[in-house]
N, C-alpha and C positions, 0 to 999 in steps of 0.2 A: 657610829651609834644607835641608828634607824633599824640595822640589819640585827644588833644584839637584842632590840627592844622586841622587834619581832620574833625573834627564836626563844625569849623569855616567856613572850605571851602564848606561841604554840606550846611549850613547854608545860605551861599554867592550864592550858584547854586540854591537854593529854591527861595531867594528872588529877584533875577535877572528874574528867569523863570515865577513866579507868578506877576512879575511887569507889564506883559502885558496884554492889554486890552482882545486882542483877546484870549488869553490862558482863561481867567474868562469869557468872554461869551461862550467859548465852554463848558468848566465846567458847567455854570449855563445851559445850553442845556441839560447836563447829568440830573438835576433835571427834565427836560421838559421831556425827555424820561421814566425815571422812572414813570412818573404821567401817561404817556399814557397806559405802562405797568400794572400799577395798576388799570387803569380803565378797562381795556381787560381782566384782572384776574377778575374783579368785575363783568364785562358781562357774562363771561363763569359760574361764580356761580350763576347768574340771570338765566340762562340757564338751571342750574341743579335744581334750584327750580321750575321753572314753566313747564317745558319741561321734565326734569328728564333725559336729553342727553346733551352733552358738551364736550368739549373737556377738559385737564387737569387743572384743575384750581389752576396753578401754573405759574412763570415766563415764561417755556418753552412752556406752552400752550398759552400764550400771544405771545411769538415771533413765534408760529408756524400758528397763526390766522394773524398776520401781512404778514409772509412770502407767506402765501395763497392770498393775494389782489393785484390787479393788481398796479405795483411799489412799491410793499413791501419790494422788494430788496433794494431800493433806501434809504426808509424809517428805515429799518435795518443799514444801513451802517452809516447813519447820527447817528442814538440811538448809535450804537458801539463807534461812534465818542467820542461823548458826554459823555458817562458813562466811558470811557478808560481815556477822559481828568479830570474828576470828580476824579476818580480813583489817577492820577497822582495829583491834586489839594490836596486829603488827605494825601498823602505821603510827601507832603510839609508843611501840617499841623503839620505833625509828625514830621519833621525833626524842622521845627521853633517852635514849641510849642505855636503856637498861630495861629489867623487868619491871613493867610500873606498879605491880601491887607489894615490891621487895622494897621497904622503906629502911632497911638496917644498913643499906649503903654498899651491897654487895650489886656488883656493877661487872657484867660481861657482855656488855654489848656499845661500850665506849668508841670502838673502833669505827673507823669509815666501814670496815668490810660488814661488820655485826648490823651496822644503818641498812647497809646496802641488801644483804639478806635478809633484814627483816620486809623491807619494801618489795623487795622480789615475793616474799612468802606471800604478803597483801596480796599483789597482783595475782598472783594462783587462785589464792581464797575466793578473791571477787568475781574470777573469771568462773569457777567451778560454782559458785552461787547463781550467778547470771543463767549459767547453764541450767541448773536445777530449776530455775523461775520460769525457763522456756519450757522446759517439758512437763512442768507444773501446768502451764497453760495450753500447753498442746501444740506447739510450733518447737519443738528441740530438734536438730538434727543430729546426724553422725558426725563425729567430730574425724572419722578417719576419712571419710568421704569429702568433707573441706577442708582437710589438711591435702589430700591427692589433688583437689582441683587448685588450690593455692601455691602447691609447688610446681602443674603443668605451668599455671601462669609465670612464675618464677624462672621455671628454666628459660623459657622463650629469651632470657636475654641475660648478657654476662655478668651484669651486677646483681641480677637476680639469680644465678647460679652462685656467686660469691655470698652471697646472702643467705642462702640455703645451705652451704657448707658451713660458713659460720656458726648457724643453729643448730646444726648437726655435733658441730665441735661442742657446743655450749652443753646440748643436753647430756653428750656423753662424757663431760666432765662432771656435771651434776650427780650421773649416775656413779662415777669413779669416787666421787664425795661421798656420797650413801653408803658405797662399800666400805670406804675407811673409817666412817662413822660406825657403821655397826660394827665392824673387825675390832675396831679401838674401842668400841663399848664409849665412845663417847656422847653419846645419847644418853647415859644415866645423869651428864649434866644437866640435862632438860627437867630431872623430876625431881619431886621434895622429897622421895624417900631413895634407900640406898642402893636399891634392886632387888637382890634376890635370886636365887635361879631361876623362876618362871619369866619374872619380867626381864634378865638378862639373856635368856636363851631367847624370848620370844622378839626383843628389840634387836640382837645379831642378826636371827634369822631373815625378820623382815626388812632390816634396812639392808644388809647384804641382796636378798632376794631382790627387793626393789631396783638397787643400784645396778646391778647387771641386767635387769630389762630395760631400764633407763640409756645404759651404756649401749646397750644392744641396739634400741632405737635411734639412739643420735649415730650411729656408727653406718646402720643402715639408710638414713637421710643423706648421709656424704657420698656411699657409695651410689643410690638412687640418682644424685644430681650429678655423678661423674658418667652413667649410663645412660641418663637423661628418662629414668622409668619412675613417674610420678605415683606409681601404685607403692613404691616401696617407700615413698617417704610419706607414708599416713601416719606415723608415730606408733605408740605402745601397740594398737592392734597389730599392724604392720611386722613388727618384732617379734612380737606371740607366736602369729601364725606361721613365721619364718620358721621360729626354734622348733614349732610341729613338724616340720618338712625335714628337719633334720636327723641324721642317724639318731635311732634311739629316742627318735622326737616324741612320743607319748610318755616314755619317763621322765623327760625334760620338763614337760607341760606339767606333768603331775608336781615336779618338784617346784615349779614354778605357781602352778596354783598355792601350794603349800607355806611358800616364802609370801605372795603377797596375803594371804588368809593370815599369815603371823604379822604382818603391818598392820593390818584392820584391827588385830587383836590390839598389838601394843597402843594403835590409837586412842582405844577406849582406856587404856591404862594412862594416857594421856590426858583424857579428858577428866580423868580424876585426880592424878599426881602432880598433873604437869606446873610446875613454876610459872606464875604469871606475873 
């Protein structure tokens, strides 16, 4: 009885919080912030393709690029606020088991999987928001360097290697799901509009491209662990740079940049039309 009462209480808190238009608009700004970051990552990948030089091709590289611009700290604080609000909105989705602002009874999140997915997305949004705040304060660090350091420590033990392999498989699975979501056009279920040529093409390209890069990053973590090479287990940046070293690497990097940019554009579409 106490558990049921607590669950109803949490549901009530989430319901009241998400009834605020200001909260919804701030959460939507989180999608826009994600769009900016993906466009910057695409720009960095493009630089690697055409000049062979560039920053880290991941979220930390995008945040560092913003931090180096005039007024960048302000933009980073705005991005951090939007991403944190989006994370809180995801928590509300997990608690309520549905889209908080949809009062019509249309529920697509009642299953345990959908709740876990919402919580996982909340963690991702909170992590990026924290990174944005750190860069705004001038204390941001390269995530690829941190990942390589953590990986090197974990590779010193059997349980650490097992954990890294499990993480790699998990990231690859997330990438595969992105590819499926894009190819099957399941992402259209996220929107309040029916789609259209531009929206559909942008979503398909963005999800498939990001999925392939994530899958590559996950596979690299597994390979790096088996080879005891922590430099290859540094995430998205390592995956992109490994892609550039492959045959026709320049072409592959250009295609990756276009795909990640498409995901960024789709994020702006979600900021406007996402079901909340």
